[in-house]
N, C-alpha and C positions, 0 to 999 in steps of 0.2 A: 651531136652536131649542133652548133649554135643556130638559133632562129635567124633565117635570112629573109624574113618578111620585108618586102620592098617598101621603101619610102621614096618620094620624088627626089632623084639625084642624091641618094642616101650616103654618098661618100663624104659629105661635109656636114658636121653637126650644126645645129642652130646656134647663132651668135647673138651677143647683146642681150638686152631685155631681161634684167633681173627682176624677179617678182618680189613684192613686199613680203617681209616675213610676218607681218601683223595680220591676224585673222580677218579674212573678208576683204582686205584692201585690194583694190585693183592693181594690176601690174604696172610698174613705172618703167617706161621705155624711152630710150634716147634715139633720136633720128640718126640714121646713117647718112653720111654725105653722099650726094648723087654720084653713082658709079662705084661706090666703095665695095658693094657686094656684087658678085657675078650674078647673072640671071638664074643660074643653077642654085646658088646659095640663097638667093632672095626667095625663090619659089619654095625651097625647102622650109625656109623660115616661116613663110605664110602658111604652108600646109601644117607645120607643127603647131602653130598658134591656133588655127581653126580646129584641128583635131583635139587639142588640149582644152579649148574654151567652148567649143560648140558653134561659135559664130564670131565674126569680126566685121568691122565696118571699113569701107574704103578710106574714109577720112583718117581713121587710126593708122591704117597701113601706110598712107602717104606720109603721115607725120613720123612714124617709126622708121621707115625705110629711106626717107628723104628723096623720094622719086615722085614723078608726076602721076596724076590720076590715070592718064592714058597708059602708063607703064603698069600700074596696078591692075587695070582692067585686062591688059594683055596677059599678065601673070595669072589672073583668076581664070581667064578663058582657057589657058593652057592646062591648069590644074583641074578644071572642070572636065575638060576633054579626056584627061587621064583617069577621072573618077575619084579624085581626092576630095572634092568639095562640090557644092552646088551654089552658083551665083544667085543672089536674090537682090532686090532693090536696095541699093546702098551698101552692099557688102557680100558676104558669103557665109554659108552654114554647112555643118557636117550632118545635119539631121536628114533622115530619109523622107521621101514623099512617094506618090504613086509612080513617078517616072525615074526617080533617083534612089539607088541603094547606097547607104552610107558606107564609108571606107571600112575595110577589115579591122584597122586599128581602132577606129571609133566604136565599132560593134563589139569588139572584145572587152570594152570597158562598161558596157551596158548590161544591166540585169545579171550581174555576176553571180550573186547568191542563188538566184532562181535557176540559172544554167547549171551550176554545180549540183543543185538538188536534183534536177532533171536527169543529169548524167549519172548520178549515184543510183537512181532508179533504173536507168538503162543498163548499167553495168551488170545487174543481175540477169539480164537477158543474154548477154554475150558469154557463151560458154567456152572455156579453154579448148583449143584445138579447132575452133571454127574459123571460117573465112568471113571476115567482117568488112563491110563497106562503110566508110566514114566520109561524108561530103566536106565541102569547104566552109561550112557554117561555123561561126564562132560558138554557137550553142553546143556543138558536138565536140569541141576541143577538149574540155575536161574529161570526156569519156576516153579519148585517145590517150591522154596522159595517165589514165588509171589502168589501162590494159596491161602494162608491163608487169604490174605487181600481181596479176591474176593468173599468169601462165603463158602458154604459147598460143599465138594467134597469127593468122595471115590477114594483113590489113591492106585493103585496096582503097586508094584515095586519090583525089585530084587536088588536095590541099597541100601547098608547099609547107605550111606550118606543121601539119600533121606528119609529113615526111620527115621534117627536121626533128620533131619531137621523138620519133620512134626509130630513126635510122641507126642508132647505136645500141638499141635494146637487143640483147642476144636472143631472146625468146620470141621476138616479133619479126616476122617476114613481111617486108613492105613491098607492095606492088604499086608503083607510081604511075598514074595515068598522065601521059604527056599531052602535048597539043600546044595551043597558043597560050602563053602566060599573060594573065591580067593582073597587074599590080594592085589595082583597087580591091580585088578579092583575094589577093595573095594565093592564086590558084590557077590551074590549067582549065580552060573552058573552050566551048565551041564544038563544031561538028566533028573534028578529028578526035577530040577527047571523048565525045559521046560514042563514036564508032569503036574506039578501043574498049570503053566500058562495057559495051554490049557483048564483047567476046568472052566475058567472065561469067561465072555462076557462083554466087556467094550464099552463105547460110542466112545472113541478116544484113540489112542496110539501115544505117542510122542517118537520117537526113533532117534538115530544117527548112524553113521558108521565111520569107519576109513579111507575109501578110496572110491572115485567115479571115475570110468573109463569106457568110451565107453558105457554109459547108464546103468551101473550096479553098485551096492554097494558091497563092499568087506570088509572083516575083517581078522585080523591075527590069531584069536583064534577060533577054531572049536566049543568049548563049548559055546562061546559067540554067535556064529551064531545060534546054536540050540535054545538058549533062545530067541533071537531077532525074529526068525521066528515064534516061538510059541506065542510071544507077538503080532506080526502082525496078526496072525490067530485069536487071542482072541478079536480083536477090530473091531467095525463096520466101523470106519474111521481111516486111518493111515496117519500120518504126519511125514515126515523126516526133522530133524533139522540138517543142515550141513553147516559149514562155508566154505568160498572160498578156504581155504588152503587144504581141503580134495580132491578137484577136481584134476584129473590128477595123483593122487597117486595110488600105487599098494599095494595089500594085497593078501594073499594066497587063502582065501575061499570066494566064492560068497555068499552074503546074499540074494539079490533080485534085479530084474530090477527096475529102478526108476519108471517105469510105474505102478508098484504094489502099489505105494503110491498115495493117493488122492491129496496130496499137498507136495511140496518140498519148504522149507523155507531156504534161504541162505542170505548172506549179500551183500551190494552194491559193494563190492570189487571183486565180481565174474567176471572173465574176459568175454569179449563180446563173444569170441568163445564158451565158456561154456554155455552162455545164448542161443546162436544160436542153440547149440546142443540139449539143453532141448526143445526148441521150435520145432525143427525138429522131435523129438521123440514124440511130443504130450504130454509132461509132464507139468502138471500145476505147476507153481512155483511163488514164491513171494520173493522179495528182500527187506530186512529190512535195514533201515538207522541207522547207529550208532548214539547214542545220542537222537534218537526219543523217545518220551514218550507217552505211551498209557494209557487210563483210562479204 
């Protein structure tokens, strides 16, 4: 099944704006006449640019789209409400902060090598025949993609992307946790999803988090925390998959102490002070080497 990860008004592709083919040159864009793009197409074009470049200025959007600053502000307000970007002074950004979790598409392009190494290490834990929980994190996605080559599994997940990745795999039984769909996370979240998750009992849960600070995990979205806690409660063994960039970050809602996980898997770029902190807390951890291959 093809990936149906949502984009804002995804029925229309981004238009205009050819990028320069010469290395490092900034994209050259031509302004669209006022009213040429529908609000739906205009907002998709803005979201695509922010997610591709990381940030964009209101002045550039006014020039590119040929609309007023007020129109751009309204578009950014709408996209921020949907979780596609965060408004900042003079523009918008896809980068996370303590209150805002970056969009699933943005996260999927961050720390790719580290995430693949972490999931290669995690794959050794998932034994064929087990019931495995995989949350909606981009960190755990390479693990989901690798399971089909390992044998038969039952996979319980709230991630639409994981559902789509595994739906046509004959040896994988997929149990999809329903509830309210959140496009920014490409996942089902909230109280109803958490209630469904608690009705299962799995062998192992693989989860990630937005931030790790002072021995605890944090996340920016309360509805996401509700589901992750329910997934933790539904598993006999809990494994946290978290790359080095998440350590020392801050987010609003506490998910759990690191000690609540049976194992924490990070990558070899984890700073020594963070390794020492894990050891002092008695947290069992493993560091995965990028480029290492496991069978």
